[in-house]
C-alpha angles and dihedrals in degrees: 000000000000092000092053091051090050092051090048092051092049090052091052090055093044092052093048091050102057152349120319132192121263094236124077125243131204118200114203105202099199113248092354104072139250139301117204115200132183135151089273106028145042119184145141092240115128095230133147116279135182089247132017125196124192116205138154121250092247093052092043090054090051091047093050091048091052092244095113120062107223099215092046091047089051091051090049091051095246090120121042117197129201115188128006112004089195090061090052090054090048088059093052096091090051091049090052091046087057087067093062 
């Protein structure tokens, strides 16, 4: 649970520090829980979002660090997307800002 809280805190900082997409995103970190992000809210509530991505912790860490290419990971099945894939890509800069 500590990892999930750390990710949530980093997203709060990333959202406060720059532009964010209009659509909401839910990140399902397999076996750890969820992070819901929107322009106004970051939480660990499992609520409906415009787009949901499912990803392992290992792959999420690589994505945040810029070591995993999102489109390639999607094609390899490392990232599963429900909803609008374009919205997921729009969140990528915010996800990578969360690593700072």
